[in-house]
DSSP file (Angstrom, degrees, kcal/mol; ACC not computed):
  #  RESIDUE AA STRUCTURE BP1 BP2  ACC     N-H-->O    O-->H-N    N-H-->O    O-->H-N    TCO  KAPPA ALPHA  PHI   PSI    X-CA   Y-CA   Z-CA
    1    1 A M              0   0    0      0, 0.0     2,-0.4     0, 0.0     0, 0.0   0.000 360.0 360.0 360.0 144.5  -38.1  -24.6   15.1
    2    2 A Q        -     0   0    0      2,-0.0     2,-0.2     0, 0.0     0, 0.0  -0.973 360.0-125.2-125.1 134.9  -37.7  -21.3   13.5
    3    3 A S        -     0   0    0     -2,-0.4     0, 0.0     1,-0.0     0, 0.0  -0.547  23.1-156.9 -78.7 146.2  -34.5  -19.7   12.2
    4    4 A V        -     0   0    0     -2,-0.2     2,-0.1     0, 0.0    -1,-0.0  -0.989  18.9-115.4-127.7 135.7  -33.7  -16.3   13.5
    5    5 A P        -     0   0    0      0, 0.0     3,-0.2     0, 0.0     0, 0.0  -0.366  11.2-136.3 -66.4 142.5  -31.5  -13.8   11.7
    6    6 A L  S    S-     0   0    0      1,-0.3     2,-0.3    -2,-0.1     0, 0.0   0.863  84.8 -11.3 -58.6 -39.9  -28.2  -12.7   13.2
    7    7 A H        -     0   0    0      2,-0.0     2,-0.5     0, 0.0    -1,-0.3  -0.962  59.0-144.2-164.2 147.8  -28.9   -9.3   12.3
    8    8 A K        -     0   0    0     -2,-0.3     2,-0.4    -3,-0.2     0, 0.0  -0.935  17.0-141.1-118.8 132.5  -31.3   -7.1   10.2
    9    9 A L        -     0   0    0     -2,-0.5     3,-0.1     1,-0.2    -2,-0.0  -0.773   4.0-160.4 -93.3 134.0  -30.2   -4.0    8.3
   10   10 A A  S    S+     0   0    0     -2,-0.4     2,-0.4     1,-0.2    -1,-0.2   0.840  84.9  39.3 -77.6 -34.5  -32.6   -1.0    8.4
   11   11 A N  S    S-     0   0    0      2,-0.1     2,-1.2     0, 0.0    -1,-0.2  -0.943  78.2-142.6-120.1 139.8  -31.0    0.6    5.3
   12   12 A Y        +     0   0    0     -2,-0.4     2,-0.4    -3,-0.1     3,-0.0  -0.668  52.9 123.8-101.2  81.0  -29.7   -1.6    2.4
   13   13 A D     >  -     0   0    0     -2,-1.2     4,-2.1     1,-0.1     5,-0.2  -0.961  67.5-118.9-134.3 159.4  -26.5    0.2    1.3
   14   14 A L  H  > S+     0   0    0     -2,-0.4     4,-2.2     1,-0.2     5,-0.1   0.771 109.4  60.6 -73.6 -22.4  -23.0   -1.3    1.0
   15   15 A A  H  > S+     0   0    0      2,-0.2     4,-2.1     1,-0.2    -1,-0.2   0.917 109.3  44.4 -62.5 -43.2  -21.4    1.1    3.6
   16   16 A D  H  > S+     0   0    0      1,-0.2     4,-2.4     2,-0.2    -2,-0.2   0.917 114.0  49.2 -65.6 -40.8  -23.8   -0.3    6.3
   17   17 A L  H  X S+     0   0    0     -4,-2.1     4,-2.8     1,-0.2     5,-0.2   0.886 108.7  54.3 -69.0 -36.1  -23.3   -3.9    5.1
   18   18 A E  H  X S+     0   0    0     -4,-2.2     4,-2.2     2,-0.2    -1,-0.2   0.932 109.3  46.5 -59.4 -46.5  -19.5   -3.3    5.2
   19   19 A K  H  X S+     0   0    0     -4,-2.1     4,-2.2     2,-0.2    -2,-0.2   0.894 112.5  51.0 -65.4 -39.4  -19.6   -2.1    8.8
   20   20 A L  H  X S+     0   0    0     -4,-2.4     4,-2.8     2,-0.2     5,-0.2   0.970 111.7  46.2 -55.7 -56.7  -21.8   -5.0    9.9
   21   21 A L  H  X S+     0   0    0     -4,-2.8     4,-2.4     1,-0.2    -2,-0.2   0.891 109.9  54.6 -64.8 -36.4  -19.6   -7.6    8.3
   22   22 A K  H  X S+     0   0    0     -4,-2.2     4,-0.7    -5,-0.2    -1,-0.2   0.953 112.6  44.6 -48.8 -54.9  -16.5   -6.0    9.9
   23   23 A A  H >X S+     0   0    0     -4,-2.2     3,-1.2     1,-0.2     4,-0.6   0.936 113.6  49.3 -54.9 -53.8  -18.1   -6.2   13.3
   24   24 A L  H >X S+     0   0    0     -4,-2.8     4,-2.2     1,-0.3     3,-1.0   0.845 106.3  54.7 -57.0 -40.2  -19.3   -9.8   12.8
   25   25 A R  H 3< S+     0   0    0     -4,-2.4    -1,-0.3     1,-0.3    -2,-0.2   0.702  98.1  65.2 -72.6 -18.8  -16.0  -11.1   11.6
   26   26 A Q  H << S+     0   0    0     -3,-1.2    -1,-0.3    -4,-0.7    -2,-0.2   0.750 120.2  21.2 -70.8 -26.9  -14.3   -9.7   14.8
   27   27 A D  H << S+     0   0    0     -3,-1.0     2,-0.4    -4,-0.6    -2,-0.2   0.668 125.7  44.8-115.0 -22.9  -16.4  -12.2   16.9
   28   28 A I  S  < S-     0   0    0     -4,-2.2     2,-0.9    -5,-0.1    -1,-0.2  -0.988  70.7-132.4-130.4 129.7  -17.4  -14.9   14.5
   29   29 A K        +     0   0    0     -2,-0.4     2,-0.3    -3,-0.1    -4,-0.1  -0.796  41.2 176.1 -86.5 110.7  -15.4  -16.8   11.8
   30   30 A L        -     0   0    0     -2,-0.9     2,-0.5    -5,-0.1    -2,-0.0  -0.831  30.4-153.0-115.8 149.5  -17.7  -16.7    8.7
   31   31 A T        -     0   0    0     -2,-0.3     2,-0.4     2,-0.0    -2,-0.0  -0.996  25.0-178.9-114.2 119.2  -17.4  -17.8    5.2
   32   32 A I        -     0   0    0     -2,-0.5     2,-0.6     2,-0.0    -2,-0.0  -0.984  16.3-157.8-127.2 132.1  -19.6  -15.6    3.0
   33   33 A E        -     0   0    0     -2,-0.4     2,-0.4    17,-0.0    17,-0.1  -0.932  12.3-151.0-108.9 119.6  -20.0  -15.9   -0.7
   34   34 A F        -     0   0    0     -2,-0.6     2,-0.4    15,-0.2     3,-0.1  -0.765  12.3-172.5 -90.5 131.2  -21.3  -12.8   -2.5
   35   35 A V        +     0   0    0     -2,-0.4    18,-0.1     1,-0.1    -2,-0.0  -0.984  67.7  21.9-124.0 132.2  -23.3  -13.2   -5.7
   36   36 A G  S    S+     0   0    0     -2,-0.4    -1,-0.1    18,-0.1    17,-0.1   0.512  92.9  96.4  88.9  11.6  -24.3  -10.3   -7.9
   37   37 A F    >   +     0   0    0     -3,-0.1     3,-2.3     3,-0.1    13,-0.9   0.014  47.5 155.5-117.6  23.6  -21.6   -7.9   -6.8
   38   38 A T  B 3  S+a   50   0A   0      1,-0.3    13,-0.2    11,-0.1     3,-0.1  -0.329  77.0   4.7 -58.5 128.2  -19.1   -8.5   -9.8
   39   39 A G  T 3  S+     0   0    0     11,-2.2    -1,-0.3     1,-0.3     2,-0.2   0.342 101.0 127.1  81.8  -6.5  -16.9   -5.5  -10.1
   40   40 A E    <   -     0   0    0     -3,-2.3     9,-2.9    10,-0.2    10,-0.6  -0.521  44.8-150.5 -82.1 153.1  -18.4   -3.7   -7.1
   41   41 A R  B     -B   48   0B   0      7,-0.3     7,-0.2    -2,-0.2     6,-0.1  -0.884  22.2-106.2-120.8 153.4  -16.1   -2.4   -4.4
   42   42 A W     >  -     0   0    0      5,-2.6     4,-2.2    -2,-0.3     5,-0.1  -0.582  31.8-129.2 -74.6 135.6  -16.7   -1.8   -0.7
   43   43 A P  T  4 S+     0   0    0      0, 0.0    -1,-0.1     0, 0.0   -28,-0.1   0.891  98.5  34.9 -53.7 -49.7  -17.1    1.9    0.0
   44   44 A A  T  4 S+     0   0    0      1,-0.1   -29,-0.1   -29,-0.1    -2,-0.0   0.968 129.6  28.5 -68.3 -59.4  -14.6    2.2    2.9
   45   45 A S  T  4 S-     0   0    0      2,-0.1    -1,-0.1     1,-0.0     3,-0.1   0.606  87.5-140.5 -85.6 -15.5  -11.9   -0.1    1.9
   46   46 A Q     <  +     0   0    0     -4,-2.2     2,-0.2     1,-0.2    -1,-0.0   0.576  51.4 144.2  63.9  12.4  -12.3   -0.1   -1.9
   47   47 A K        -     0   0    0      1,-0.1    -5,-2.6    -5,-0.1    -1,-0.2  -0.505  59.4 -98.6 -78.3 148.9  -11.6   -3.9   -2.0
   48   48 A L  B     -B   41   0B   0     -7,-0.2    -7,-0.3    -2,-0.2     3,-0.2  -0.480  24.0-157.8 -65.3 133.8  -13.5   -5.9   -4.6
   49   49 A I  S    S+     0   0    0     -9,-2.9     2,-0.4     1,-0.3   -15,-0.2   0.950  81.4   6.5 -75.8 -50.4  -16.6   -7.6   -3.3
   50   50 A Q  B     -a   38   0A   0    -13,-0.9   -11,-2.2   -10,-0.6    -1,-0.3  -0.998  59.2-170.9-134.7 126.5  -16.7  -10.2   -6.1
   51   51 A R  S    S+     0   0    0     -2,-0.4     2,-0.3   -13,-0.2    -1,-0.1   0.945  70.1  26.2 -82.2 -53.5  -14.1  -10.7   -8.8
   52   52 A K  S    S-     0   0    0    -14,-0.1    -1,-0.2     1,-0.1     2,-0.0  -0.833  82.5-106.2-117.7 152.4  -15.6  -13.1  -11.2
   53   53 A R        -     0   0    0     -2,-0.3    -1,-0.1    -3,-0.1   -18,-0.0  -0.300  32.9-147.0 -59.2 147.6  -19.2  -14.0  -12.1
   54   54 A V    >   -     0   0    0      1,-0.1     3,-2.5    -2,-0.0   -18,-0.1  -0.879  27.7-102.7-120.5 161.8  -20.5  -17.3  -10.8
   55   55 A P  T 3  S+     0   0    0      0, 0.0    -1,-0.1     0, 0.0    -2,-0.0   0.758 115.0  68.2 -55.0 -25.8  -23.0  -19.6  -12.5
   56   56 A L  T 3         0   0    0      1,-0.3   -21,-0.1     0, 0.0    -3,-0.0   0.631 360.0 360.0 -68.8 -14.2  -25.7  -18.4  -10.2
   57   57 A E    <         0   0    0     -3,-2.5    -1,-0.3     0, 0.0    -4,-0.0   0.423 360.0 360.0 -87.0 360.0  -25.8  -15.0  -11.7
């Protein structure tokens, strides 16, 4: 058995990721934990991506 990604991004930028996550969340209830984005904001909504550092960082 092989795992298959739900989606693959051609470009790695936050704006594209933000759009993808918004579309996915309309259809699928997801819980996503972001690591390595402390203090970063989403480009369109300006919401913080990650508030506090986690031990994995």
